[in-house]
C-alpha positions in Angstrom: -1.8 1.0 -17.3 -4.9 2.6 -15.9 -6.7 0.5 -13.3 -10.2 -0.6 -14.4 -13.0 1.2 -12.5 -14.5 -1.9 -10.9 -11.1 -2.9 -9.4 -10.3 0.7 -8.5 -13.6 1.0 -6.7 -13.1 -2.3 -4.9 -9.7 -1.4 -3.6 -10.7 2.2 -2.8 -13.8 1.0 -0.8 -11.4 -1.2 1.2 -9.5 1.9 2.3 -12.6 4.2 2.5 -14.2 1.9 5.0 -12.2 3.6 7.7 -10.9 6.8 6.2 -11.7 9.0 3.2 -8.8 9.3 0.8 -8.2 12.5 -1.1 -8.7 12.0 -4.8 -5.2 13.1 -5.6 -3.6 10.7 -3.0 -5.8 7.9 -4.3 -4.9 8.6 -7.9 -1.2 8.4 -7.1 -1.7 5.1 -5.2 -3.8 3.6 -8.0 -1.3 4.6 -10.6 1.4 2.5 -8.9 -0.8 -0.7 -8.9 0.4 -3.3 -11.4 -2.1 -6.1 -12.4 -0.6 -9.5 -12.8 -2.4 -12.8 -13.6 -0.9 -16.1 -12.4 -1.8 -19.7 -13.1 -2.6 -22.2 -10.4 0.4 -23.5 -8.4 2.6 -20.5 -9.3 5.2 -19.6 -6.7 4.8 -15.9 -5.9 7.5 -15.9 -3.3 10.1 -18.6 -2.7 12.0 -19.3 0.6 15.3 -17.5 0.4 14.0 -14.7 -1.8 13.1 -11.2 -0.7 9.4 -10.1 -0.9 9.2 -7.0 -3.1 5.4 -6.6 -3.3 2.3 -5.8 -1.3 -0.5 -7.4 -3.2 -4.3 -7.1 -3.3 -6.1 -10.3 -4.5 -8.8 -9.5 -7.1 -9.6 -13.1 -7.8 -8.1 -16.4 -6.7 -6.4 -17.5 -3.5 -3.0 -18.3 -2.2 -1.4 -20.3 0.6 1.6 -19.6 2.7 3.7 -22.6 3.7 7.1 -23.6 5.0 8.8 -26.1 2.7 10.1 -29.2 4.6 12.0 -32.2 3.2 9.2 -34.7 3.9 6.1 -32.4 4.0 5.0 -28.8 3.9 3.5 -26.7 6.8 0.7 -24.5 5.6 0.2 -21.6 8.0 -2.0 -19.1 6.2 -4.3 -18.5 3.2 -5.2 -15.4 1.3 -8.5 -14.9 -0.4 -10.2 -12.4 -2.7 -10.5 -8.8 -1.5 -7.6 -9.0 0.9 -3.9 -8.0 1.0 -1.2 -10.6 1.0 2.6 -10.3 1.3 5.5 -12.0 2.8 5.3 -9.0 5.0 8.2 -9.7 7.4 10.5 -10.0 4.3 8.8 -7.0 2.7 9.4 -4.8 5.7 13.0 -5.8 6.4 14.0 -6.5 2.7 15.5 -9.7 4.0 15.0 -13.2 2.5 11.8 -15.0 3.4 11.7 -18.3 5.2 8.5 -19.5 3.5 6.8 -19.8 0.2 3.6 -18.2 -1.1 1.8 -20.0 -4.0 -1.4 -19.6 -5.9 -4.1 -22.3 -5.3 -6.2 -21.2 -8.3 -5.7 -18.9 -11.2 -5.1 -15.6 -9.4 -5.1 -11.9 -10.3 -3.1 -9.7 -8.0 -2.8 -5.9 -8.0 0.8 -5.4 -6.9 2.6 -2.4 -5.3 6.4 -2.6 -5.1 8.4 -1.8 -2.0 10.0 1.2 -3.7 6.6 2.5 -5.0 5.1 2.2 -1.5 8.1 4.2 -0.1 7.4 7.0 -2.6 3.7 7.0 -1.7 4.7 7.3 2.0 6.9 10.3 1.0 4.6 12.0 -1.5 1.1 11.8 -0.1 -0.6 12.9 3.1 -2.4 9.6 3.4 0.5 7.3 2.4 1.2 6.1 5.9 -2.5 5.3 6.4 -2.5 3.1 3.3 0.5 1.2 4.6 -0.9 0.9 8.1 -4.2 -0.4 6.9 -2.7 -3.2 4.9 -0.2 -4.1 7.7 -3.1 -4.1 10.2 -5.1 -6.6 8.1 -2.1 -8.9 7.8 -1.3 -8.6 11.5 -4.9 -9.3 12.6 -5.2 -12.3 10.3 -1.9 -13.7 11.8 -3.1 -13.0 15.4 -6.4 -14.6 14.8 -4.7 -17.8 13.6 -2.3 -17.9 16.5 -5.1 -17.5 19.0 -7.2 -20.1 17.3 -4.4 -22.6 17.5 -4.0 -22.0 21.2 -7.7 -21.8 22.1 -9.8 -23.8 19.7 -9.9 -27.5 19.0 -9.3 -28.8 15.4 -13.0 -29.1 14.6 -13.6 -25.4 15.6 -10.6 -24.3 13.6 -12.0 -26.2 10.5 -15.5 -24.8 11.0 -14.2 -21.2 11.4 -12.2 -21.5 8.1 -15.2 -23.0 6.4 -17.5 -20.3 7.7 -15.2 -17.5 6.6 -14.7 -18.8 3.0 -17.4 -21.4 2.3 -17.1 -21.3 -1.5 -13.3 -21.0 -1.8 -12.5 -23.5 0.9 -14.0 -26.3 -1.2 -11.2 -25.7 -3.8 -8.3 -26.1 -1.3 -6.8 -29.6 -1.1 -7.6 -31.3 2.2 -3.9 -31.9 2.9 -3.4 -28.1 3.0 -6.4 -27.5 5.2 -5.3 -30.3 7.6 -1.8 -28.7 7.8 -3.3 -25.3 8.4 -5.4 -26.4 11.3 -2.6 -28.5 12.8 -3.9 -32.1 12.2 -3.4 -35.0 9.8 -5.5 -35.4 6.7 -7.0 -38.6 8.3 -8.1 -36.6 11.4 -9.6 -34.0 9.1 -11.6 -36.7 7.2 -13.0 -37.9 10.6 -14.0 -34.3 11.5 -15.7 -33.8 8.1 -17.6 -37.1 8.5 -18.8 -36.2 12.0 -20.2 -32.8 11.0 -21.8 -33.7 7.7 
């Protein structure tokens, strides 16, 4: 299925922001992208399953969480115009220890593990494409870890709100509270104090 021009341009601009891709390399990469639409609350990856995709979010948002018997621990979100993956599972092809679920109707452009390996082998720029996606995922993870160590809960909330002001309003408060490491009641107090 050919990739629509607006999405093709959006994803290509993402890569071209730091390197110009040859048209032939880009066309091979784009030909491997598979668009898939998911409803809200769809489980993209379940704990115990292996991640087989590197995905670019066209629209929607997702959360990453560890399922627990009494609660869930949300540790990351993915928003429009960014890559998502259970990347540790994707790289090792071993089962994931967490879930990824959609928080809204979501359209992903997916690249399978095997297709990415063929892009690595068949293009001059393949390794750059993989590196760019993995760097984004790593930087997002590092930013979160440093924020948990250095920032108080109010600052973590404000940072998340500043980064995604429109989308954050659609995320249930219990997920945001879990993400910033506090109870929903403590988050309610923070929200009251800054409003």
